[in-house]
LUMZA-67836 format. One line per 4 residues: number of its first residue (from 1); their letters; for each residue x, y, z of C-alpha. Coordinates in nm, 3 decimals. Example, Ala and Ser with C-alpha at 12.3 -4.5 7.8 and 13.67 -1.06 7.14 Angstrom:
<recs>
1) as) 1.230,-0.450,0.780 ~ 1.367,-0.106,0.714
</recs>
This chain:
<recs>
1) xxxx) 1.595,0.118,0.651 ~ 1.795,-0.134,0.854 ~ 2.147,-0.005,0.795 ~ 2.333,-0.266,1.002
5) xxxx) 2.163,-0.567,0.844 ~ 2.185,-0.410,0.499 ~ 2.559,-0.359,0.544 ~ 2.606,-0.718,0.665
9) xxxx) 2.398,-0.864,0.380 ~ 2.587,-0.668,0.114 ~ 2.923,-0.768,0.256 ~ 2.841,-1.137,0.281
13) xxxx) 2.680,-1.142,-0.066 ~ 2.995,-0.981,-0.208 ~ 3.221,-1.231,-0.029 ~ 3.030,-1.528,-0.172
17) xxxx) 3.107,-1.426,-0.531 ~ 3.423,-1.504,-0.726 ~ 3.551,-1.281,-1.005 ~ 3.485,-1.556,-1.258
21) xxxx) 3.117,-1.561,-1.150 ~ 3.072,-1.207,-1.285 ~ 3.305,-1.228,-1.584 ~ 3.610,-1.066,-1.422
25) xxxx) 3.966,-1.187,-1.431 ~ 4.096,-1.323,-1.097 ~ 4.395,-1.091,-1.130 ~ 4.654,-1.072,-0.854
29) xxxx) 4.632,-1.284,-0.543 ~ 4.349,-1.169,-0.315 ~ 4.381,-1.127,0.056 ~ 4.005,-1.161,0.120
33) xxxx) 3.742,-1.391,-0.034 ~ 3.495,-1.273,-0.293 ~ 3.482,-0.955,-0.494 ~ 3.640,-0.627,-0.397
37) xxxx) 3.414,-0.333,-0.313 ~ 3.533,-0.138,-0.614 ~ 3.444,-0.431,-0.839 ~ 3.086,-0.443,-0.709
41) xxxx) 3.062,-0.065,-0.748 ~ 3.186,-0.089,-1.107 ~ 2.939,-0.366,-1.193 ~ 2.654,-0.168,-1.036
45) xxxx) 2.749,0.158,-1.203 ~ 2.793,0.349,-0.878 ~ 3.077,0.519,-0.694 ~ 3.308,0.308,-0.480
49) xxxx) 3.277,0.561,-0.199 ~ 2.899,0.528,-0.184 ~ 2.912,0.149,-0.190 ~ 3.173,0.154,0.085
53) xxxx) 2.946,0.369,0.300 ~ 2.662,0.121,0.245 ~ 2.878,-0.162,0.378 ~ 2.980,0.057,0.670
57) xxxx) 2.615,0.130,0.764 ~ 2.656,0.506,0.727 ~ 2.494,0.583,0.393 ~ 2.165,0.755,0.309
61) xxxx) 1.882,0.537,0.182 ~ 1.961,0.399,-0.166 ~ 1.706,0.440,-0.443 ~ 1.517,0.146,-0.594
65) xxxx) 1.714,0.194,-0.918 ~ 2.041,0.160,-0.729 ~ 1.915,-0.145,-0.540 ~ 1.825,-0.310,-0.870
69) xxxx) 2.175,-0.243,-1.003 ~ 2.335,-0.388,-0.691 ~ 2.109,-0.694,-0.703 ~ 2.223,-0.764,-1.058
73) xxxx) 2.589,-0.696,-0.976 ~ 2.576,-0.936,-0.681 ~ 2.387,-1.199,-0.883 ~ 2.106,-1.215,-0.626
77) xxxx) 1.811,-1.447,-0.684 ~ 1.454,-1.320,-0.645 ~ 1.433,-1.393,-0.271 ~ 1.769,-1.231,-0.204
81) xxxx) 1.675,-0.929,-0.414 ~ 1.350,-0.886,-0.222 ~ 1.542,-0.912,0.105 ~ 1.779,-0.639,-0.014
85) xxxx) 1.486,-0.406,-0.094 ~ 1.322,-0.468,0.242 ~ 1.642,-0.403,0.435 ~ 1.677,-0.076,0.247
89) xxxx) 1.321,0.024,0.340 ~ 1.159,-0.026,-0.002 ~ 0.884,-0.250,-0.132 ~ 1.033,-0.527,-0.348
93) xxxx) 0.951,-0.514,-0.720 ~ 0.676,-0.737,-0.854 ~ 0.790,-1.089,-0.929 ~ 0.732,-1.290,-1.242
97) xxxx) 0.364,-1.339,-1.311 ~ 0.208,-1.681,-1.350 ~ -0.032,-1.549,-1.615 ~ -0.302,-1.792,-1.721
101) xxxx) -0.089,-2.101,-1.671 ~ -0.197,-2.288,-1.359 ~ 0.087,-2.468,-1.187 ~ 0.032,-2.848,-1.163
105) xxxx) 0.047,-2.836,-0.783 ~ -0.226,-2.573,-0.765 ~ -0.442,-2.765,-1.012 ~ -0.387,-3.081,-0.807
109) xxxx) -0.508,-2.899,-0.495 ~ -0.819,-2.773,-0.675 ~ -0.897,-3.123,-0.798 ~ -0.871,-3.259,-0.443
113) xxxx) -1.130,-3.008,-0.315 ~ -1.426,-3.215,-0.428 ~ -1.653,-3.153,-0.127 ~ -1.645,-2.771,-0.127
117) xxxx) -1.673,-2.507,-0.401 ~ -1.333,-2.378,-0.515 ~ -1.194,-2.185,-0.809 ~ -0.873,-2.027,-0.934
121) xxxx) -0.878,-1.662,-1.041 ~ -0.624,-1.418,-1.176 ~ -0.568,-1.097,-0.981 ~ -0.751,-0.916,-1.264
125) xxxx) -1.063,-1.122,-1.197 ~ -1.044,-1.387,-1.472 ~ -1.184,-1.725,-1.366 ~ -0.913,-1.968,-1.478
129) xxxx) -1.051,-2.293,-1.333 ~ -1.345,-2.418,-1.125 ~ -1.432,-2.747,-0.964 ~ -1.775,-2.901,-1.016
133) xxxx) -1.924,-2.753,-0.699 ~ -1.813,-2.401,-0.792 ~ -1.982,-2.444,-1.128 ~ -2.296,-2.567,-0.953
137) xxxx) -2.289,-2.273,-0.711 ~ -2.213,-1.992,-0.954 ~ -2.401,-2.128,-1.255 ~ -2.318,-2.027,-1.608
141) xxxx) -2.274,-1.649,-1.602 ~ -1.913,-1.627,-1.487 ~ -1.737,-1.941,-1.608 ~ -1.395,-2.015,-1.750
145) xxxx) -1.508,-1.921,-2.102 ~ -1.293,-1.627,-2.220 ~ -1.587,-1.408,-2.318 ~ -1.757,-1.408,-1.977
149) xxxx) -1.503,-1.514,-1.717 ~ -1.401,-1.176,-1.575 ~ -1.586,-1.119,-1.249 ~ -1.515,-0.744,-1.235
153) xxxx) -1.650,-0.687,-1.585 ~ -1.961,-0.895,-1.531 ~ -2.035,-0.744,-1.190 ~ -2.041,-0.391,-1.327
157) xxxx) -2.209,-0.466,-1.662 ~ -2.442,-0.766,-1.614 ~ -2.756,-0.718,-1.397 ~ -2.830,-1.091,-1.417
161) xxxx) -2.520,-1.164,-1.214 ~ -2.610,-0.905,-0.950 ~ -2.955,-1.060,-0.910 ~ -2.791,-1.348,-0.727
165) xxxx) -2.682,-1.117,-0.443 ~ -2.897,-0.932,-0.189 ~ -2.960,-0.577,-0.314 ~ -2.857,-0.422,0.016
169) xxxx) -2.508,-0.571,-0.023 ~ -2.441,-0.450,-0.380 ~ -2.255,-0.136,-0.272 ~ -2.032,-0.340,-0.041
173) xxxx) -1.938,-0.586,-0.315 ~ -1.882,-0.306,-0.567 ~ -1.638,-0.124,-0.340 ~ -1.466,-0.450,-0.253
177) xxxx) -1.416,-0.537,-0.620 ~ -1.281,-0.192,-0.707 ~ -1.040,-0.184,-0.411 ~ -0.914,-0.532,-0.500
181) xxxx) -0.863,-0.438,-0.865 ~ -0.688,-0.115,-0.764 ~ -0.436,-0.320,-0.562 ~ -0.374,-0.553,-0.857
185) xxxx) -0.322,-0.266,-1.100 ~ -0.070,-0.102,-0.864 ~ 0.129,-0.425,-0.833 ~ 0.141,-0.473,-1.211
189) xxxx) 0.282,-0.124,-1.288 ~ 0.184,-0.013,-1.642 ~ 0.060,-0.357,-1.741 ~ -0.137,-0.333,-2.070
193) xxxx) -0.400,-0.592,-1.967 ~ -0.471,-0.411,-1.640 ~ -0.486,-0.071,-1.810 ~ -0.724,-0.200,-2.077
197) xxxx) -0.958,-0.359,-1.822 ~ -0.982,-0.039,-1.617 ~ -1.044,0.170,-1.930 ~ -1.321,-0.064,-2.046
201) xxxx) -1.486,-0.057,-1.706 ~ -1.469,0.322,-1.683 ~ -1.630,0.353,-2.025 ~ -1.903,0.098,-1.952
205) xxxx) -1.996,0.169,-1.589 ~ -2.054,0.507,-1.425 ~ -2.063,0.324,-1.091 ~ -1.717,0.182,-1.146
209) xxxx) -1.584,0.523,-1.250 ~ -1.729,0.682,-0.936 ~ -1.574,0.422,-0.707 ~ -1.242,0.422,-0.893
213) xxxx) -1.209,0.794,-0.822 ~ -1.224,0.723,-0.447 ~ -0.883,0.549,-0.476 ~ -0.973,0.284,-0.219
217) xxxx) -0.732,-0.009,-0.218 ~ -0.742,-0.345,-0.047 ~ -0.643,-0.692,-0.163 ~ -0.922,-0.935,-0.076
221) xxxx) -0.788,-1.219,0.137 ~ -1.107,-1.345,0.296 ~ -1.473,-1.248,0.300 ~ -1.824,-1.361,0.383
225) xxxx) -2.083,-1.354,0.110 ~ -2.449,-1.431,0.052 ~ -2.549,-1.601,-0.273 ~ -2.906,-1.672,-0.383
229) xxxx) -2.906,-2.009,-0.553 ~ -3.217,-2.055,-0.774 ~ -3.288,-2.404,-0.643 ~ -3.145,-2.416,-0.291
233) xxxx) -3.205,-2.056,-0.183 ~ -2.984,-1.812,0.005 ~ -2.644,-1.943,0.112 ~ -2.404,-1.776,0.351
237) xxxx) -2.042,-1.874,0.283 ~ -1.696,-1.787,0.401 ~ -1.441,-1.736,0.125 ~ -1.078,-1.806,0.209
241) xxxx) -0.826,-1.688,-0.049 ~ -0.483,-1.844,-0.093 ~ -0.233,-1.644,-0.300 ~ 0.041,-1.782,-0.522
245) xxxx) 0.395,-1.648,-0.457 ~ 0.363,-1.413,-0.755 ~ 0.025,-1.295,-0.621 ~ -0.137,-1.283,-0.965
249) xxxx) -0.330,-1.607,-0.910 ~ -0.549,-1.699,-0.617 ~ -0.732,-2.009,-0.502 ~ -1.073,-1.929,-0.355
253) xxxx) -1.232,-2.187,-0.125 ~ -1.594,-2.148,-0.009 ~ -1.707,-2.308,0.317 ~ -2.008,-2.285,0.546
257) xxxx) -1.953,-2.067,0.855 ~ -1.895,-2.283,1.165 ~ -2.205,-2.350,1.370 ~ -2.449,-2.278,1.087
261) xxxx) -2.677,-2.504,0.883 ~ -2.528,-2.390,0.554 ~ -2.310,-2.699,0.545 ~ -2.630,-2.892,0.476
265) xxxx) -2.700,-2.655,0.187 ~ -2.363,-2.744,0.036 ~ -2.448,-3.112,0.079 ~ -2.769,-3.046,-0.116
269) xxxx) -2.570,-2.858,-0.379 ~ -2.361,-3.170,-0.436 ~ -2.682,-3.360,-0.502 ~ -2.836,-3.097,-0.728
273) xxxx) -2.519,-3.065,-0.933 ~ -2.455,-2.820,-1.213 ~ -2.757,-2.708,-1.415 ~ -2.830,-2.428,-1.658
277) xxxx) -2.983,-2.190,-1.407 ~ -3.162,-1.871,-1.512 ~ -2.997,-1.674,-1.227 ~ -2.628,-1.715,-1.161
281) xxx) -2.355,-1.561,-0.950 ~ -1.990,-1.498,-0.916 ~ -1.771,-1.375,-0.637
</recs>
């Protein structure tokens, strides 16, 4: 908790507001700009004495519920609210989710990545969009079709998908998937879609259930993977992951590691193009 900066931020946020901004009457002539401390306390449903101590940098740490009330009372936007939480020593609440709608700018970026495989996924593992090279690389098992687009579900229930990865790396990918999903579920907080996916996986896969019990957590931001393409052979690729501000969508870009010959394999992939391969893969 940064008491001094928290006190300064609260005071300046209060001084920027006018009574009319929050539905209050201007009342008698004011000696100082903005709202009075007792007005903010009233709007936030807290005692004036406690709010005063916050602005004087001598209060105990406020709860997240109280921070949310103050953010609403001070009419803070999302960035200002998050700043308030961080100054008070708390993790900011999850922002608005993008859902399945891909922002035009993100779609534009995907469309421009024509010389390297790239795809857009939700944080729950749904493949929302792929460019042509990603389709050529990962085949037809995990596509954007609703029935088979979830990479977590297909990894733990479809042996055909796993056949595209070296057997000795299966445990690594399984733990990586579970830790990534655990992080997404924690961010979503009682989200029905996340709860349903975890329940389905626990019912369908003893392996998933075993790994879920370990409570490992880690959002995947980059990785190196090996994929066995049925025509080209084994590819080694670096995956760089770019997150949207809401963190529930991610752009995955696959490139050849520097100094390797796998760039030539990607060149060959562009020539081969997308086919209906008997063995396919997903990240």
